[in-house]
LOPA-595881 format. One record per residue: z, x, y of N, C-alpha, C, CB in turn; residue in three letters. Coordinates in steps of 0.05 Angstrom, whole numbers, plus 5000, padded with zeros to 4 digits. Atoms other than C-alpha are relative to their C-alpha. Glycine has a CB too. Layout:
<atoms>
ZXYZXYZXYZXYALA...
</atoms>
This chain:
<atoms>
500949875006358186875258498349834970501850205001MET501050115039355086325192497450065004500349594986LEU502549995008348786505157500549774978499050304990LEU501250195036345586075104498850154995498249704994ASN501849835028342286195046498050185013498049774976LYS503049964999335886175074500050285028498249625010PHE499449744983338086795125498950244993502650065000ASP499149755005338787225077497350144970503849944991LEU503850035028330387165038498250115025498449504983PHE502249934983324587545075498149924992499650245005ALA502350175019318787115076497850115003499349695007ASN501249885006312587255059497150105017500149904980LYS501449874972309187405126501650245004500149815029VAL499849784990314087905149501450214978501349975024SER500449835014314688255091498150174993500449944988ALA502649865001307588475085499750275019497849785010ARG499749804997306089175096497749985028499750154973PRO502749964975301889335170498050304985501950125043ILE501549805001296189835155500250285023497649865000PRO500649914967296490405206497950035013500850235006ALA501150014991291990555251497850124991500850025015PRO502349845012285390855234499550014970500350275008ASN500949995028285090645171498649874988501450004987ARG502050145017280290235124501449695006499950124964TYR497750235009282589485122500049934964499149685019PRO499350015021285389295065499149684974502850075008VAL501350295015282188805002502249855000498650014967VAL498250265000285488085006501550024975498549725001GLU499250085018286488134931501950284991497849884984GLU498949774992289488894941501350055025498450164997ASP499149954966293688804996502850095006499849725018ASN497149835011299989194971499150325014500250024954ASN500349604996298989835014499850244984501950105011VAL499149845023304090084980499950144970501149925000LEU499949935014300790134918497050115001501149864984ASP502749805001294590504937501450284999497749975031LYS499449814998293891184927499350135033499150114978ILE500549764967293691604994499350245004502050075016THR500649794994289292135014498350055022499250084982ILE500949774963288092585075497950074983502650365018PHE502049964998281392725088499950235012498949835008LEU499049764973281993455126496650104984504350304998GLY502049895008275993885128498550025024498849874979GLY501749864977269594085164499049685013497050264985THR500350224974268793575223496650155013503850045031CYS501349964973263793745281497649874991499750315011ASN502250195000258793095273498350024963497650125031GLY501050005032258893305191500849624991502550314974SER499950275011258292575151500749944975498049905001LYS499249865026261392855088501349644988502850345004TRP496850265008267892275096498149754999503249945031ARG503250365003262191615110499449964981496549985012ASP503450035026257891875038502749864978497650494980LYS499549995016265091945003501549665001501150274996LEU498250214997269591285024498649854987501049915025ILE500450125009265090875002499550014966498749955015PRO498949945043265491194923502049954997500350304982MET497250055017272691064919501049845000501850125002LEU500150335019274390394880502349955018500749964958ASN498350164990279590004910503850074990498649724989HIS497249905007285490364883500850245033499750224960LYS500149764975284790964943500349835035496150204998PHE498750194985288090765009497950355023504749894995GLU501949784989282991385043501450155042495849774999PRO499949884977284891705119498750235013502050045000PHE502749864982279991975161501950095027496949715011ASN499849904964282092405222499150025019500250135007PRO501150114983276892365256500149835018499149974993VAL499850314993277491945312497950185035504849805003VAL500649994978273391945393501050135019500049835004ASP496749864968279792135435501550164988503049745015ASP498549835004283092775404502149975018498850215000TRP498349924986289592755432503149944983499549875028ASN498349955015297192785416500549774981501950065013GLU498650305027297892055378498250094982499549575006GLU500749925016292292225336500950294980498349985010ALA499249695012294692985318502749984989500150245023GLN498450055008301192675306500049774973501149995021GLU500850105023297992215258499150084978498849905003ARG501549845020293492695217502950204996496650165012GLU498649825017299793145218502149844976501650195021ILE499850195017303192555184499449954972499149885009TYR502150135018298092345136499550314982496949855022HIS500949835025297293065106503250144995497150275009ARG497549885012304893215103501349724980502450125028MET498450235012306092455067498249834973500749775027ASN500450205008300392285035499350074972498549865014ASP499049915036299492314948497750245011499149704960ASP501249914991293792694964498950115023499649944994PHE501649974971289393255018498550064982500550205028VAL502849995000282293315009499350175018498749775005LEU502049784989278393955035498650015001499650174997TYR502850025016271493805042499050295020497849625003CYS501249794983268394525072496949944992501350334992ILE503449954997260894465096499050165013498649825008THR501449734970256194955132500149895016496950145004PRO498750124979257494535185502350035018500449844994MET496749904995264694825192498450235018502650124967MET501549864973264495175261502150125011498649805023SER497249905003271795315266501650184974501349765002GLY498750055023276995545214502549924993499850174991PHE497150194997283595085229499849864972500149735030TYR500950295033280894635154500750304986495049784991SER499549695028280995375119503050045011497450415005ILE496549994998288295505144501349774991501350035031ALA498050215024291094775127500150064970499049704999GLU501750045022286894785070503450184977495850215005MET499049805011290495535043503649955004498750265014ILE497050015002297895315070500349754985501749985029ASP499350285003297194625036499850144970497949715012ASP499749965031294894984973503050134987497450224991MET496249954998302295414982502349824994501050045027ASN498450124997305794965001500249614975499650025033LYS500550245009303394304959498050134972498449805026ARG502149975023299394534905498549744981501750184979PRO499550335021299893854863498049865011503449795005LEU501150204988296493464911497350055022502349885013LYS502349894979291193954946497949974982500350335013THR502550005007284393834925497850055020499649794989ILE502149884986278694224949496949934994500550264998VAL503450135014270794064952497650205024499549495008CYS502449884989265194554969498349795002498950224984PHE503050184997258694174997498050325008499949675034LEU501549884990252894724999498549875012499250144987TYR501650144984249094265037500649805014498449944990GLU498550264991250393775090497849995024504050035010ASP502150034976246593445157497449934985499750295020GLY502450065022242193175098497750224996498449735009ASN501249835007240393825082498750215030498049854980GLY501349804981238494175143502150215016498549825023ARG498049725012245094595141501050144986501350035002HIS498949945037246795105087500450275007497349974967GLY498749815005250595665071497650275003501549934972TYR501849764992246896385101500850184960501950225040THR498349735020246996925037502350114994499650195005ALA497849945012252697215047503749815001499850265011PRO498350355004257396555062499649904972498649725022GLN500650135024254596314995501550144990497449974988LEU499049865011257596924965503350004997498850185008ASN497250064985264396884999501249704994499650035034SER498250145012264696134974500449994973499849805007VAL499450075027262896254901502050184997497750004979GLU497549905011268996744902502249895004500450225007ALA496950184995273896274935499549814978500549815034VAL498150185027272295814877500150054976499449764994LEU498349915033272996224820502450135016498050284972LYS496849964992279596404870500549734985501150015038MET498250195002281495654864500550034965498749695014LEU500850025032279295624786502050174999496950094985LYS496249825001284496184775502350014998501050095012THR497750034983289395944815501149654989498850055037ASN499750335007288795174780499049735010502149945003ASP499250064969286694894846497849834990499850245030VAL502250214998282094214841498250235013500849695020LEU502649974993274794394857498549905001499050094994ALA501650095014269294084863496450045017501449704995PHE502849864981261394214899497649755004498250304978THR501450175000259293594895502449715025499149974963SER498650125008261892954924501149764988500350025009LEU500250105026259392584869501849944980498850114990GLU497749945019263992944827503649895001499950305004ASP496649944987269992994871499749635002500750265042LEU498550185012269392184869499749824972500249875017ALA499650095032267592014789503750155000497050204971ASP497050025005274792504786501549795012501450225008TYR497950294990278092084831500749684991499349955025LEU499050325005276391454811500650014970497549745008ASN499749965024276991604737502850084991498250164992THR496549855011283292094726501050005014500950254990VAL496450134990288091914783500149835013501950145016ILE499550275003286691274787500949934980498349875003ALA498650175027288391234721502550144994498050004971ALA497349864995294891624741502249845012499650225017GLU498150204976297391144788500850195025503549884984GLY499549894994301091384840501750135004499449975006ARG496849815012305292054829501450115015499850234982ILE498249884975309492484875498650264990504149975000ASN501449795003305393014880500650185019497649964999HIS498749824976309193464935500550274995502549905008ASN499549585011309794054892502150105002498650255017GLY
</atoms>
């Protein structure tokens, strides 16, 4: 079989990356997903809207992955595991609306296995101020934040401070292998 010289080149259409499902559309002037800083958005679900607030605060250099879906099935679980293992950063935002403990276990697991790419945010209230921690929970949150600081884990207590850090410090570094 003979090949002509044009068979050796990929055309522009076939070389474009295809965004993964459940991701926000790529801005046209920044259409190379491979140059984006990927960030897994783990943490409180249970109707919390922290992801909906944070995503618009991130600049165009970020490609956030929101694992929350209407139909939690095996495919959604596999996508979540893939992003948790492969995204440049994993963020765990814990709020008073959290009802289970699995996000805490994932956060601890990532802090141990991938400390350089794990970021934590504890919000003191959620649900437009309708949900807050009890006094004993608040003491625990403060103790955890102190422990995180002692262990040099990036930890924040507001989405605004978190977004500001991501957009200035992390975006300036670009994509770095933070797999620890």
